[in-house]
Each structure stands twice: as structure tokens, then as C-alpha cells.
C-alpha positions in Angstrom: 153.1 1.7 52.3 156.4 3.8 52.2 158.9 4.0 49.4 162.6 4.4 49.3 165.3 4.5 46.5 168.1 2.1 47.0 171.4 1.5 45.1 174.1 -1.1 45.6 177.7 -0.6 44.5 180.4 -2.7 42.9 180.4 -6.4 43.9 177.3 -6.2 46.0 175.4 -6.3 42.8 176.5 -10.0 42.5 173.9 -10.8 45.2 171.0 -9.1 43.5 168.5 -10.2 40.8 169.7 -9.0 37.4 166.9 -6.5 37.2 168.2 -4.7 40.4 171.8 -4.4 39.4 173.8 -1.3 38.6 171.1 1.3 39.2 168.6 3.1 41.4 165.6 1.0 42.4 162.4 1.9 44.2 161.5 -0.3 47.1 158.2 -0.4 49.0 158.2 -1.2 52.7 156.3 -0.9 55.9 157.7 2.0 57.9 159.9 2.3 59.8 162.1 -0.8 59.2 165.8 -1.1 60.0 168.0 -0.6 56.9 169.5 -4.0 57.6 166.1 -5.6 56.9 165.8 -3.9 53.4 169.3 -4.9 52.5 169.0 -8.5 53.5 165.5 -8.8 52.0 167.2 -8.3 48.6 169.7 -11.0 49.3 172.8 -9.0 50.4 174.3 -10.3 53.7 175.2 -7.4 56.1 178.7 -8.8 56.5 179.4 -7.9 52.9 178.5 -4.2 53.5 181.0 -1.6 54.9 179.1 1.7 54.5 175.5 2.8 54.3 174.4 6.3 53.4 170.8 7.4 53.8 170.2 10.8 52.2 174.0 11.3 52.1 174.4 10.6 55.9 176.3 7.6 57.2 174.1 5.3 59.3 174.3 2.0 61.1 172.4 -1.2 60.3 169.6 -0.5 62.8 168.8 3.0 61.3 165.1 3.2 60.6 164.2 4.0 57.0 161.6 6.6 56.3 159.3 7.3 53.3 161.3 9.0 50.5 164.7 8.1 51.8 167.6 7.5 49.3 169.9 4.6 50.4 173.4 3.9 49.0 175.1 0.7 50.0 178.8 0.1 49.6 180.9 -3.1 49.9 183.8 -4.0 52.1 187.1 -2.5 51.0 185.5 -0.2 48.5 188.2 2.1 47.1 186.9 5.2 48.9 188.2 7.3 51.8 185.4 6.6 54.3 187.5 7.5 57.4 185.1 10.4 58.4 182.0 8.2 58.0 180.4 5.5 60.1 181.8 2.1 59.2 179.5 -0.8 60.2 182.4 -2.5 62.1 184.3 -0.2 64.4 187.6 -1.8 63.6 189.0 -4.9 61.9 189.6 -7.9 64.2 193.0 -7.5 65.9 194.0 -11.0 65.1 192.9 -12.9 62.0 191.1 -16.0 63.2 188.7 -17.9 60.8 185.9 -20.4 61.1 184.9 -22.2 57.9 181.6 -24.0 57.3 181.2 -27.7 56.6 181.3 -27.4 52.8 184.7 -25.7 52.7 187.0 -28.3 54.2 189.7 -28.1 51.5 189.7 -24.3 51.8 190.3 -24.7 55.6 193.3 -26.9 55.0 194.8 -24.5 52.5 194.3 -21.6 55.0 196.1 -23.6 57.7 198.9 -24.2 55.2 199.3 -20.4 54.9 199.5 -20.2 58.7 196.0 -18.9 59.5 194.2 -20.1 62.6 191.2 -21.8 60.9 188.5 -23.7 62.8 186.8 -26.4 60.8 184.5 -29.2 61.9 182.2 -30.9 59.4 179.5 -31.5 62.0 178.8 -27.9 63.1 175.4 -26.4 62.3 174.6 -22.8 61.4 173.8 -21.8 64.9 177.0 -23.1 66.3 179.1 -21.6 63.6 177.5 -18.2 64.2 178.1 -18.6 67.9 181.7 -19.5 67.5 182.4 -16.6 65.2 180.9 -14.2 67.7 182.3 -15.7 70.8 185.8 -16.3 69.6 186.1 -13.2 67.3 186.5 -15.3 64.1 185.7 -14.3 60.6 183.0 -16.7 59.2 183.7 -18.0 55.7 180.8 -19.6 53.9 178.9 -19.9 50.6 175.6 -19.7 52.6 174.2 -16.2 52.4 171.6 -16.9 55.0 174.3 -17.9 57.5 176.0 -14.5 57.1 172.6 -12.7 57.7 172.4 -14.0 61.3 172.4 -11.0 63.6 175.2 -12.3 65.8 177.7 -12.6 62.9 179.7 -9.3 62.7 182.7 -10.4 60.6 182.1 -12.7 57.7 183.0 -13.3 54.1 180.9 -14.8 51.3 183.1 -17.3 49.4 182.2 -16.8 45.7 184.3 -19.5 43.9 183.8 -23.2 43.8 187.4 -24.2 43.2 189.4 -24.5 46.5 192.4 -22.8 45.0 190.3 -19.9 43.7 188.5 -19.8 47.0 191.9 -19.4 48.8 193.1 -16.7 46.5 189.8 -14.9 46.8 189.7 -15.0 50.7 193.4 -13.8 50.9 192.6 -11.0 48.5 189.3 -10.0 50.0 190.7 -9.9 53.6 194.1 -8.5 52.4 196.1 -11.3 54.2 199.1 -11.3 51.9 201.5 -9.8 54.5 200.2 -12.2 57.2 201.0 -15.4 55.4 203.3 -17.6 57.4 203.4 -20.9 55.5 204.1 -24.3 57.1 203.7 -23.1 60.6 200.3 -24.8 61.4 199.1 -28.4 61.1 196.8 -28.8 58.2 194.9 -31.6 60.0 194.1 -30.1 63.4 195.1 -26.4 63.1 197.7 -26.5 66.0 201.1 -24.9 65.6 204.2 -26.9 64.4 207.6 -27.0 66.1 211.0 -28.2 64.8 211.9 -31.6 66.1 214.9 -33.8 66.0 215.0 -36.8 63.7 215.7 -39.1 66.7 212.6 -37.9 68.5 210.2 -38.9 65.7 212.2 -41.7 64.0 209.6 -44.3 65.0 206.9 -42.5 63.1 208.8 -42.2 59.8 208.6 -44.5 56.7 211.9 -46.2 56.0 212.7 -44.2 52.9 211.9 -40.9 54.7 214.4 -41.8 57.4 217.1 -42.3 54.7 216.4 -39.2 52.7 215.5 -36.4 55.1 217.0 -34.9 58.3 214.7 -31.9 59.1 211.3 -32.5 60.6 208.4 -30.6 62.2 205.8 -32.0 64.5 202.3 -30.8 65.4 202.0 -29.8 69.0 198.4 -31.1 69.0 197.9 -34.3 67.0 201.6 -35.3 66.8 201.7 -35.5 63.0 205.2 -35.2 61.6 206.1 -33.1 58.5 209.1 -33.0 56.2 210.1 -31.5 52.9 209.2 -34.3 50.6 207.3 -34.1 47.3 204.1 -33.1 49.0 206.0 -30.1 50.5 207.1 -29.0 47.0 203.5 -29.1 45.7 202.3 -27.1 48.7 205.2 -24.6 48.3 204.1 -24.1 44.7 200.6 -23.3 45.9 201.9 -20.8 48.4 203.9 -19.0 45.7 200.9 -18.9 43.4 198.7 -17.3 46.1 201.4 -14.7 46.9 201.7 -13.9 43.2 198.1 -13.0 43.1 198.8 -9.8 45.0 200.8 -8.3 42.1 198.1 -9.4 39.6 195.4 -7.8 41.8 197.3 -4.5 42.0 197.8 -4.6 38.2 194.0 -4.6 37.6 193.3 -1.7 40.0 
């Protein structure tokens, strides 16, 4: 049986048993296993890891660990200049596209509200979610650590919070999406883009009071739902402003 010393940094400690947090730990294993196996055996999904050093040298997930190795594991977006080192993902996804698991439906709607292409169906199993994430180049959002440990998932994000509002703020902060927010451009129901439409074109779909009070409308190019700036719009606008304000708060705590 071989032994290695392993240490996890910053928020990766949240995935570990309390006894393993914030320090070096000795780990026994059968040589020579991939470093991915050791990391995920301890409960840390590989999608949460950005950089791995073995004996001070940057390695990938399939690097075989040897007896006596010292392993350092760093999270995504760790405040380090790691440009000369081997990141586990060659580059960020060129276009932010998301897929959300069946337990995060409200989060999916909120992300669509901010203008992000967010796939959500409440009948998709783990295998299908992982396949879609890989095939369509989507970032997989889930509270299921085991789902993020699937080999085919390259870009994923573990959603820590249980409140949908806090989940939204956490995802935007974690993926640094503040400058990509384009609110009210996508249908919250079906994820398709919205277009401006004349009142005459959608008049038959409007409640009588809405026809009297409003003149500007937008319609989903997919499901046909009509949107206008009523009281619901004002509540959603307040949510958008709250999320955008979190950027300044996050910078203030750095």
C-alpha cells in the first residue's frame, strides 16, 4: 500500500469531512491510481478543481500518483496567477450555456430572466444531463456531487445554497457572469429569445386591463408567451438589480 500527502485549498474544504479540512493529510492507496480518483474518493468533484500540483509540478486529472507524492489541490478561480501552469480545462467555454438539474427549476427561471441560455427539463436523468452538458458545451449546475464526478462532465458548478435567490447570486459570482447579464431577453418558460411586438399583433392574448394600461410588449419566439412591464416586471427588475449589486459586495470582501 502506497501513501501520499494531500491538501485541499479554500472552498474545496467544504466538500471534505471536518477532520480533513485545512491541513495536510496522509492518504493510503493502491499504486498507481489517477489523481482524479483520490480527489473524488474524498468527495470533491473534479469540476470544482482548477489546478493540481504533485510535488510542485502541475499535472492533469489522469496523472498517476506514486508513493510519497505530495498533492496540492486548488479550486476554480483561486486568486493565484496560474497562467504558466496546467489548468484542468484548456479554456473557458466560449459561450455561456447552462444545463440545470431537475431540483433547480426556480434557479433555471432566474438565469433565463438574466438572459442566460439555460436548459431545464424536470424529467432528465443524470446520464442525459451529463451527455447534454458534454455534447452541447454547457456548464452543468447541480447540488448532486456524484453527478459532477461523471467523467464526461468537463464544466460544472456545485450549487451550495438552498434559496433560489442565493443560488442565483452564487452562480453569477462563481462563473463571473456580471458583465454578461442581459435581462428580459429570454423567455422564462421555454428559454427562447424574446422580440418586441406591436400591441395589435398580440391584442387577442392580453387581459382587458393590460390592453388599457400598456402599449409595449415582447413575445417569445418559441412558445408565444407575451410579456409587458406590469407589477411582475417590477419585482423581477428588483431581483436583477439585487444580483448586480452583489458584484460590488463581493469585491469589497476580497
